[in-house]
C-alpha positions as CSV (number, residue, x, y, z in Angstrom):
1,M,-24.1,-14.5,-6.6
2,T,-22.8,-14.5,-10.2
3,P,-21.7,-17.6,-12.0
4,V,-18.1,-16.3,-11.8
5,E,-18.3,-15.7,-8.1
6,L,-19.8,-19.2,-7.6
7,A,-17.0,-20.8,-9.7
8,N,-14.3,-18.9,-7.7
9,A,-15.9,-20.0,-4.4
10,L,-16.1,-23.6,-5.4
11,R,-12.5,-23.5,-6.8
12,A,-11.3,-22.2,-3.5
13,Y,-13.2,-24.8,-1.5
14,V,-12.0,-27.8,-3.6
15,S,-8.4,-26.6,-3.7
16,N,-8.2,-26.6,0.0
17,P,-5.7,-29.2,1.3
18,V,-8.1,-30.2,4.1
19,Y,-10.8,-31.0,1.5
20,R,-8.3,-32.9,-0.7
21,R,-7.2,-35.1,2.2
22,Q,-10.8,-36.2,2.7
23,L,-11.1,-37.5,-0.9
24,L,-10.7,-41.2,-0.2
25,A,-11.9,-43.9,-2.6
26,G,-15.4,-45.1,-1.6
27,A,-16.1,-42.0,0.6
28,W,-19.6,-40.5,0.0
29,R,-20.0,-37.3,-1.9
30,Y,-22.7,-34.8,-1.0
31,D,-24.7,-32.3,-3.0
32,L,-25.4,-28.7,-2.0
33,D,-28.5,-29.9,-0.1
34,G,-26.5,-32.4,2.0
35,N,-27.8,-35.5,0.2
36,V,-25.5,-38.4,-0.8
37,A,-24.6,-37.8,-4.4
38,G,-22.2,-40.7,-5.2
39,T,-18.8,-41.8,-4.0
40,V,-15.2,-40.8,-4.6
41,T,-13.5,-42.9,-7.2
42,A,-10.0,-44.3,-7.0
43,A,-9.0,-41.9,-9.8
44,E,-10.3,-38.9,-7.9
45,E,-8.4,-40.0,-4.8
46,G,-5.2,-40.4,-6.9
47,D,-5.7,-36.9,-8.4
48,A,-6.2,-35.4,-4.9
49,R,-3.0,-37.1,-3.7
50,R,-1.0,-35.8,-6.6
51,K,-2.3,-32.2,-6.1
52,L,-1.4,-32.4,-2.4
53,A,2.1,-33.6,-3.3
54,D,2.4,-30.6,-5.6
55,I,1.3,-28.3,-2.8
56,R,3.9,-29.8,-0.4
57,A,6.6,-29.5,-3.1
58,R,5.9,-25.8,-3.7
59,K,6.3,-25.2,0.1
60,Q,9.7,-26.9,0.2
61,P,12.6,-24.5,0.6
62,G,15.0,-24.2,-2.3
63,N,12.6,-24.7,-5.2
64,G,12.5,-21.0,-6.0
65,K,8.7,-20.8,-5.7
66,Q,8.2,-19.9,-2.1
67,P,10.6,-18.5,0.5
68,P,11.3,-20.9,3.4
69,V,9.3,-20.3,6.6
70,A,11.2,-20.2,9.9
71,K,10.2,-23.1,12.1
72,V,9.1,-22.5,15.7
73,S,12.3,-24.1,17.0
74,E,14.4,-21.8,14.8
75,Q,12.9,-18.6,16.3
76,P,15.0,-16.9,19.0
77,K,13.8,-17.5,22.6
78,R,12.2,-14.6,24.2
79,D,12.9,-13.6,27.8
80,G,10.2,-14.2,30.3
81,L,8.9,-11.5,32.7
82,A,11.4,-12.4,35.4
83,A,14.3,-12.0,33.0
84,L,13.0,-8.7,31.8
85,K,12.6,-7.4,35.4
86,A,16.1,-8.5,36.2
87,A,17.5,-6.7,33.1
88,A,15.6,-3.5,34.1
89,Q,17.1,-3.7,37.6
90,R,20.6,-4.1,36.2
91,R,20.1,-1.1,34.0
92,K,18.8,0.9,36.9
93,S,21.8,0.0,39.1
94,E,24.3,0.7,36.3
95,T,22.7,4.1,35.7
96,A,22.7,4.9,39.4
97,S,26.4,3.9,39.9
98,A,27.5,5.9,36.8
99,V,26.0,9.1,38.3
C-alpha cells in the first residue's frame, strides 16, 4: 500500500460518522496493533461533535448542498399480492365483457 492509499484509507475511516460518535472524552485510543495508545481528549470530542453537526447540516433540505431524500413515510404505498390479484381479475372481467 502506498502512503497516499494509506492516507486515503485512514481519512475515510476517521471521517465516518460512526467513528466520530465514539470519540468521547476519556475513551481509550488504540494503535494499529490493538494496544491502548492513549485517551480521547475533550478537545477531540468537541471537534468530532462539530464535524458531526456539519455532516447533519449538509444533509438538511434547503441548504443547496444536497437534495432532500424522501422519507419512508412519504413513499407511496404499494399494493400487496391480494390487491394485485384483484386488479388482474377486474381487468380480465372488463376485457371479457367488452368482447
